[in-house]
PyMOL Python script that loads the backbone (N, CA, C, O; Angstrom):
from pymol import cmd

cmd.read_pdbstr("""\
ATOM      1  N   MET A   1       0.856  -1.161   0.000  1.00  0.00           N
ATOM      2  CA  MET A   1       0.000   0.000   0.000  1.00  0.00           C
ATOM      3  C   MET A   1       0.908   1.232   0.000  1.00  0.00           C
ATOM      4  O   MET A   1       1.703   1.422   0.920  1.00  0.00           O
ATOM      5  N   MET A   2       0.788   2.051  -1.019  1.00  0.00           N
ATOM      6  CA  MET A   2       1.605   3.254  -1.132  1.00  0.00           C
ATOM      7  C   MET A   2       0.705   4.474  -1.007  1.00  0.00           C
ATOM      8  O   MET A   2      -0.352   4.547  -1.635  1.00  0.00           O
ATOM      9  N   ASN A   3       1.134   5.429  -0.191  1.00  0.00           N
ATOM     10  CA  ASN A   3       0.384   6.665   0.001  1.00  0.00           C
ATOM     11  C   ASN A   3       1.329   7.841  -0.184  1.00  0.00           C
ATOM     12  O   ASN A   3       2.003   8.223   0.773  1.00  0.00           O
ATOM     13  N   PRO A   4       1.410   8.441  -1.390  1.00  0.00           N
ATOM     14  CA  PRO A   4       2.293   9.585  -1.579  1.00  0.00           C
ATOM     15  C   PRO A   4       1.736  10.829  -0.894  1.00  0.00           C
ATOM     16  O   PRO A   4       0.531  11.081  -0.920  1.00  0.00           O
ATOM     17  N   VAL A   5       2.624  11.596  -0.287  1.00  0.00           N
ATOM     18  CA  VAL A   5       2.243  12.824   0.401  1.00  0.00           C
ATOM     19  C   VAL A   5       3.210  13.912  -0.056  1.00  0.00           C
ATOM     20  O   VAL A   5       4.421  13.761   0.106  1.00  0.00           O
ATOM     21  N   ALA A   6       2.699  15.004  -0.624  1.00  0.00           N
ATOM     22  CA  ALA A   6       3.552  16.116  -1.032  1.00  0.00           C
ATOM     23  C   ALA A   6       3.836  16.995   0.179  1.00  0.00           C
ATOM     24  O   ALA A   6       2.925  17.357   0.923  1.00  0.00           O
ATOM     25  N   THR A   7       5.104  17.333   0.370  1.00  0.00           N
ATOM     26  CA  THR A   7       5.490  18.174   1.497  1.00  0.00           C
ATOM     27  C   THR A   7       6.280  19.371   0.991  1.00  0.00           C
ATOM     28  O   THR A   7       6.941  19.283  -0.044  1.00  0.00           O
ATOM     29  N   ALA A   8       6.221  20.470   1.699  1.00  0.00           N
ATOM     30  CA  ALA A   8       6.973  21.671   1.342  1.00  0.00           C
ATOM     31  C   ALA A   8       8.399  21.538   1.842  1.00  0.00           C
ATOM     32  O   ALA A   8       8.609  21.198   3.006  1.00  0.00           O
ATOM     33  N   TYR A   9       9.381  21.797   0.995  1.00  0.00           N
ATOM     34  CA  TYR A   9      10.786  21.681   1.378  1.00  0.00           C
ATOM     35  C   TYR A   9      11.468  23.038   1.278  1.00  0.00           C
ATOM     36  O   TYR A   9      12.056  23.499   2.256  1.00  0.00           O
ATOM     37  N   SER A  10      11.405  23.684   0.123  1.00  0.00           N
ATOM     38  CA  SER A  10      11.914  25.043  -0.061  1.00  0.00           C
ATOM     39  C   SER A  10      11.240  25.638  -1.298  1.00  0.00           C
ATOM     40  O   SER A  10      10.386  24.996  -1.909  1.00  0.00           O
ATOM     41  N   LYS A  11      11.621  26.854  -1.666  1.00  0.00           N
ATOM     42  CA  LYS A  11      10.978  27.534  -2.790  1.00  0.00           C
ATOM     43  C   LYS A  11      11.128  26.782  -4.108  1.00  0.00           C
ATOM     44  O   LYS A  11      10.180  26.723  -4.891  1.00  0.00           O
ATOM     45  N   ASP A  12      12.301  26.206  -4.368  1.00  0.00           N
ATOM     46  CA  ASP A  12      12.594  25.605  -5.663  1.00  0.00           C
ATOM     47  C   ASP A  12      12.612  24.080  -5.644  1.00  0.00           C
ATOM     48  O   ASP A  12      13.072  23.465  -6.607  1.00  0.00           O
ATOM     49  N   THR A  13      12.137  23.471  -4.603  1.00  0.00           N
ATOM     50  CA  THR A  13      12.200  22.018  -4.490  1.00  0.00           C
ATOM     51  C   THR A  13      10.831  21.456  -4.125  1.00  0.00           C
ATOM     52  O   THR A  13      10.128  22.001  -3.273  1.00  0.00           O
ATOM     53  N   ILE A  14      10.467  20.370  -4.777  1.00  0.00           N
ATOM     54  CA  ILE A  14       9.261  19.633  -4.406  1.00  0.00           C
ATOM     55  C   ILE A  14       9.718  18.279  -3.887  1.00  0.00           C
ATOM     56  O   ILE A  14      10.510  17.596  -4.535  1.00  0.00           O
ATOM     57  N   GLN A  15       9.230  17.898  -2.744  1.00  0.00           N
ATOM     58  CA  GLN A  15       9.588  16.605  -2.168  1.00  0.00           C
ATOM     59  C   GLN A  15       8.315  15.787  -1.986  1.00  0.00           C
ATOM     60  O   GLN A  15       7.331  16.268  -1.425  1.00  0.00           O
ATOM     61  N   THR A  16       8.346  14.559  -2.460  1.00  0.00           N
ATOM     62  CA  THR A  16       7.233  13.630  -2.281  1.00  0.00           C
ATOM     63  C   THR A  16       7.698  12.510  -1.373  1.00  0.00           C
ATOM     64  O   THR A  16       8.788  11.967  -1.555  1.00  0.00           O
ATOM     65  N   VAL A  17       6.880  12.167  -0.405  1.00  0.00           N
ATOM     66  CA  VAL A  17       7.214  11.110   0.541  1.00  0.00           C
ATOM     67  C   VAL A  17       6.223   9.968   0.344  1.00  0.00           C
ATOM     68  O   VAL A  17       5.011  10.182   0.319  1.00  0.00           O
ATOM     69  N   PHE A  18       6.751   8.751   0.203  1.00  0.00           N
ATOM     70  CA  PHE A  18       5.928   7.553   0.058  1.00  0.00           C
ATOM     71  C   PHE A  18       6.006   6.744   1.346  1.00  0.00           C
ATOM     72  O   PHE A  18       7.097   6.499   1.862  1.00  0.00           O
ATOM     73  N   TYR A  19       4.865   6.333   1.860  1.00  0.00           N
ATOM     74  CA  TYR A  19       4.802   5.489   3.052  1.00  0.00           C
ATOM     75  C   TYR A  19       4.257   4.121   2.649  1.00  0.00           C
ATOM     76  O   TYR A  19       3.265   4.035   1.926  1.00  0.00           O
ATOM     77  N   SER A  20       4.900   3.062   3.111  1.00  0.00           N
ATOM     78  CA  SER A  20       4.444   1.689   2.867  1.00  0.00           C
ATOM     79  C   SER A  20       4.254   0.995   4.201  1.00  0.00           C
ATOM     80  O   SER A  20       5.095   1.106   5.094  1.00  0.00           O
ATOM     81  N   TRP A  21       3.150   0.280   4.335  1.00  0.00           N
ATOM     82  CA  TRP A  21       2.868  -0.455   5.568  1.00  0.00           C
ATOM     83  C   TRP A  21       2.635  -1.917   5.232  1.00  0.00           C
ATOM     84  O   TRP A  21       2.028  -2.238   4.211  1.00  0.00           O
ATOM     85  N   ALA A  22       3.117  -2.799   6.091  1.00  0.00           N
ATOM     86  CA  ALA A  22       2.818  -4.231   5.994  1.00  0.00           C
ATOM     87  C   ALA A  22       2.129  -4.628   7.295  1.00  0.00           C
ATOM     88  O   ALA A  22       2.659  -4.402   8.383  1.00  0.00           O
ATOM     89  N   THR A  23       0.956  -5.216   7.175  1.00  0.00           N
ATOM     90  CA  THR A  23       0.197  -5.618   8.361  1.00  0.00           C
ATOM     91  C   THR A  23      -0.041  -7.120   8.330  1.00  0.00           C
ATOM     92  O   THR A  23       0.025  -7.754   7.277  1.00  0.00           O
ATOM     93  N   GLN A  24      -0.318  -7.671   9.498  1.00  0.00           N
ATOM     94  CA  GLN A  24      -0.659  -9.090   9.585  1.00  0.00           C
ATOM     95  C   GLN A  24      -1.723  -9.285  10.647  1.00  0.00           C
ATOM     96  O   GLN A  24      -1.805  -8.532  11.617  1.00  0.00           O
ATOM     97  N   LEU A  25      -2.528 -10.301  10.446  1.00  0.00           N
ATOM     98  CA  LEU A  25      -3.596 -10.625  11.382  1.00  0.00           C
ATOM     99  C   LEU A  25      -2.985 -11.207  12.652  1.00  0.00           C
ATOM    100  O   LEU A  25      -2.175 -12.131  12.581  1.00  0.00           O
ATOM    101  N   LEU A  26      -3.366 -10.672  13.818  1.00  0.00           N
ATOM    102  CA  LEU A  26      -2.824 -11.142  15.091  1.00  0.00           C
ATOM    103  C   LEU A  26      -3.626 -12.335  15.600  1.00  0.00           C
ATOM    104  O   LEU A  26      -4.836 -12.418  15.389  1.00  0.00           O
ATOM    105  N   TYR A  27      -2.943 -13.251  16.268  1.00  0.00           N
ATOM    106  CA  TYR A  27      -3.607 -14.409  16.878  1.00  0.00           C
ATOM    107  C   TYR A  27      -4.323 -13.979  18.145  1.00  0.00           C
ATOM    108  O   TYR A  27      -3.965 -12.969  18.752  1.00  0.00           O
ATOM    109  N   SER A  28      -5.320 -14.730  18.542  1.00  0.00           N
ATOM    110  CA  SER A  28      -6.156 -14.343  19.684  1.00  0.00           C
ATOM    111  C   SER A  28      -5.361 -14.225  20.985  1.00  0.00           C
ATOM    112  O   SER A  28      -5.731 -13.424  21.843  1.00  0.00           O
ATOM    113  N   GLU A  29      -4.287 -14.989  21.161  1.00  0.00           N
ATOM    114  CA  GLU A  29      -3.505 -14.883  22.401  1.00  0.00           C
ATOM    115  C   GLU A  29      -2.643 -13.616  22.446  1.00  0.00           C
ATOM    116  O   GLU A  29      -2.142 -13.256  23.511  1.00  0.00           O
ATOM    117  N   GLU A  30      -2.462 -12.936  21.309  1.00  0.00           N
ATOM    118  CA  GLU A  30      -1.683 -11.700  21.256  1.00  0.00           C
ATOM    119  C   GLU A  30      -2.541 -10.458  21.497  1.00  0.00           C
ATOM    120  O   GLU A  30      -2.008  -9.358  21.643  1.00  0.00           O
ATOM    121  N   VAL A  31      -3.862 -10.626  21.539  1.00  0.00           N
ATOM    122  CA  VAL A  31      -4.795  -9.504  21.636  1.00  0.00           C
ATOM    123  C   VAL A  31      -5.455  -9.522  23.010  1.00  0.00           C
ATOM    124  O   VAL A  31      -5.813 -10.593  23.499  1.00  0.00           O
ATOM    125  N   PRO A  32      -5.628  -8.348  23.654  1.00  0.00           N
ATOM    126  CA  PRO A  32      -6.341  -8.306  24.939  1.00  0.00           C
ATOM    127  C   PRO A  32      -7.741  -8.908  24.826  1.00  0.00           C
ATOM    128  O   PRO A  32      -8.362  -8.848  23.765  1.00  0.00           O
ATOM    129  N   GLU A  33      -8.231  -9.483  25.909  1.00  0.00           N
ATOM    130  CA  GLU A  33      -9.514 -10.209  25.935  1.00  0.00           C
ATOM    131  C   GLU A  33     -10.681  -9.374  25.405  1.00  0.00           C
ATOM    132  O   GLU A  33     -11.509  -9.889  24.654  1.00  0.00           O
ATOM    133  N   GLU A  34     -10.762  -8.089  25.786  1.00  0.00           N
ATOM    134  CA  GLU A  34     -11.899  -7.261  25.383  1.00  0.00           C
ATOM    135  C   GLU A  34     -11.881  -6.929  23.887  1.00  0.00           C
ATOM    136  O   GLU A  34     -12.908  -6.522  23.346  1.00  0.00           O
ATOM    137  N   GLU A  35     -10.746  -7.093  23.209  1.00  0.00           N
ATOM    138  CA  GLU A  35     -10.656  -6.779  21.786  1.00  0.00           C
ATOM    139  C   GLU A  35     -10.633  -8.022  20.908  1.00  0.00           C
ATOM    140  O   GLU A  35     -10.564  -7.893  19.685  1.00  0.00           O
ATOM    141  N   SER A  36     -10.686  -9.214  21.478  1.00  0.00           N
ATOM    142  CA  SER A  36     -10.504 -10.433  20.692  1.00  0.00           C
ATOM    143  C   SER A  36     -11.763 -10.870  19.942  1.00  0.00           C
ATOM    144  O   SER A  36     -11.708 -11.848  19.196  1.00  0.00           O
ATOM    145  N   TYR A  37     -12.886 -10.187  20.111  1.00  0.00           N
ATOM    146  CA  TYR A  37     -14.117 -10.545  19.405  1.00  0.00           C
ATOM    147  C   TYR A  37     -13.996 -10.268  17.902  1.00  0.00           C
ATOM    148  O   TYR A  37     -14.504 -11.034  17.083  1.00  0.00           O
ATOM    149  N   TYR A  38     -13.321  -9.171  17.544  1.00  0.00           N
ATOM    150  CA  TYR A  38     -13.140  -8.790  16.150  1.00  0.00           C
ATOM    151  C   TYR A  38     -11.712  -9.109  15.710  1.00  0.00           C
ATOM    152  O   TYR A  38     -10.809  -9.152  16.546  1.00  0.00           O
ATOM    153  N   PRO A  39     -11.491  -9.334  14.403  1.00  0.00           N
ATOM    154  CA  PRO A  39     -10.120  -9.533  13.913  1.00  0.00           C
ATOM    155  C   PRO A  39      -9.285  -8.272  14.160  1.00  0.00           C
ATOM    156  O   PRO A  39      -9.767  -7.158  13.958  1.00  0.00           O
ATOM    157  N   VAL A  40      -8.057  -8.446  14.590  1.00  0.00           N
ATOM    158  CA  VAL A  40      -7.170  -7.314  14.877  1.00  0.00           C
ATOM    159  C   VAL A  40      -5.930  -7.441  13.997  1.00  0.00           C
ATOM    160  O   VAL A  40      -5.292  -8.493  13.945  1.00  0.00           O
ATOM    161  N   TRP A  41      -5.601  -6.352  13.310  1.00  0.00           N
ATOM    162  CA  TRP A  41      -4.427  -6.323  12.450  1.00  0.00           C
ATOM    163  C   TRP A  41      -3.316  -5.567  13.161  1.00  0.00           C
ATOM    164  O   TRP A  41      -3.563  -4.528  13.772  1.00  0.00           O
ATOM    165  N   GLY A  42      -2.099  -6.082  13.087  1.00  0.00           N
ATOM    166  CA  GLY A  42      -0.941  -5.432  13.697  1.00  0.00           C
ATOM    167  C   GLY A  42       0.042  -4.992  12.624  1.00  0.00           C
ATOM    168  O   GLY A  42       0.159  -5.633  11.580  1.00  0.00           O
ATOM    169  N   LEU A  43       0.747  -3.902  12.881  1.00  0.00           N
ATOM    170  CA  LEU A  43       1.751  -3.385  11.954  1.00  0.00           C
ATOM    171  C   LEU A  43       3.020  -4.213  12.096  1.00  0.00           C
ATOM    172  O   LEU A  43       3.583  -4.299  13.187  1.00  0.00           O
ATOM    173  N   SER A  44       3.479  -4.826  11.000  1.00  0.00           N
ATOM    174  CA  SER A  44       4.687  -5.641  11.069  1.00  0.00           C
ATOM    175  C   SER A  44       5.898  -4.914  10.486  1.00  0.00           C
ATOM    176  O   SER A  44       7.017  -5.117  10.958  1.00  0.00           O
ATOM    177  N   GLU A  45       5.696  -4.065   9.461  1.00  0.00           N
ATOM    178  CA  GLU A  45       6.792  -3.290   8.875  1.00  0.00           C
ATOM    179  C   GLU A  45       6.268  -1.948   8.388  1.00  0.00           C
ATOM    180  O   GLU A  45       5.104  -1.825   8.009  1.00  0.00           O
ATOM    181  N   MET A  46       7.147  -0.935   8.402  1.00  0.00           N
ATOM    182  CA  MET A  46       6.805   0.376   7.857  1.00  0.00           C
ATOM    183  C   MET A  46       8.032   0.915   7.141  1.00  0.00           C
ATOM    184  O   MET A  46       9.150   0.807   7.646  1.00  0.00           O
ATOM    185  N   GLN A  47       7.825   1.495   5.962  1.00  0.00           N
ATOM    186  CA  GLN A  47       8.924   2.032   5.174  1.00  0.00           C
ATOM    187  C   GLN A  47       8.559   3.433   4.704  1.00  0.00           C
ATOM    188  O   GLN A  47       7.409   3.704   4.359  1.00  0.00           O
ATOM    189  N   GLN A  48       9.550   4.318   4.695  1.00  0.00           N
ATOM    190  CA  GLN A  48       9.354   5.680   4.205  1.00  0.00           C
ATOM    191  C   GLN A  48      10.416   5.948   3.150  1.00  0.00           C
ATOM    192  O   GLN A  48      11.602   5.726   3.396  1.00  0.00           O
ATOM    193  N   ALA A  49      10.006   6.421   1.979  1.00  0.00           N
ATOM    194  CA  ALA A  49      10.929   6.751   0.902  1.00  0.00           C
ATOM    195  C   ALA A  49      10.589   8.139   0.387  1.00  0.00           C
ATOM    196  O   ALA A  49       9.416   8.496   0.274  1.00  0.00           O
ATOM    197  N   GLY A  50      11.615   8.919   0.076  1.00  0.00           N
ATOM    198  CA  GLY A  50      11.390  10.282  -0.397  1.00  0.00           C
ATOM    199  C   GLY A  50      11.970  10.507  -1.782  1.00  0.00           C
ATOM    200  O   GLY A  50      12.973   9.897  -2.153  1.00  0.00           O
ATOM    201  N   VAL A  51      11.329  11.391  -2.548  1.00  0.00           N
ATOM    202  CA  VAL A  51      11.779  11.753  -3.880  1.00  0.00           C
ATOM    203  C   VAL A  51      11.794  13.273  -3.953  1.00  0.00           C
ATOM    204  O   VAL A  51      10.809  13.925  -3.607  1.00  0.00           O
ATOM    205  N   LYS A  52      12.914  13.839  -4.404  1.00  0.00           N
ATOM    206  CA  LYS A  52      13.013  15.297  -4.545  1.00  0.00           C
ATOM    207  C   LYS A  52      13.081  15.655  -6.025  1.00  0.00           C
ATOM    208  O   LYS A  52      13.708  14.943  -6.809  1.00  0.00           O
ATOM    209  N   ALA A  53      12.444  16.748  -6.406  1.00  0.00           N
ATOM    210  CA  ALA A  53      12.489  17.241  -7.780  1.00  0.00           C
ATOM    211  C   ALA A  53      12.804  18.729  -7.743  1.00  0.00           C
ATOM    212  O   ALA A  53      12.086  19.500  -7.106  1.00  0.00           O
ATOM    213  N   LEU A  54      13.867  19.137  -8.419  1.00  0.00           N
ATOM    214  CA  LEU A  54      14.212  20.558  -8.507  1.00  0.00           C
ATOM    215  C   LEU A  54      13.455  21.187  -9.667  1.00  0.00           C
ATOM    216  O   LEU A  54      13.330  20.594 -10.738  1.00  0.00           O
ATOM    217  N   ILE A  55      12.958  22.386  -9.441  1.00  0.00           N
ATOM    218  CA  ILE A  55      12.218  23.097 -10.493  1.00  0.00           C
ATOM    219  C   ILE A  55      13.134  24.118 -11.128  1.00  0.00           C
ATOM    220  O   ILE A  55      12.722  24.835 -12.040  1.00  0.00           O
TER     221      ILE A  55
END
""", "prot")
cmd.dss("prot")
cmd.show_as("cartoon", "prot")
cmd.util.cbc("prot")
cmd.orient("prot")
């Protein structure tokens, strides 16, 4: 899952940041009792990559 986000860097530069997430379904013993009725997804990895473009 990629979500590009444009951020302000300076007057002559555009920077785009991409965020990637990897999730996995947690087992019932890993989840507190009150939340185990519904499936719970946990974050297993997160990555951030940036791209700069000079104008």
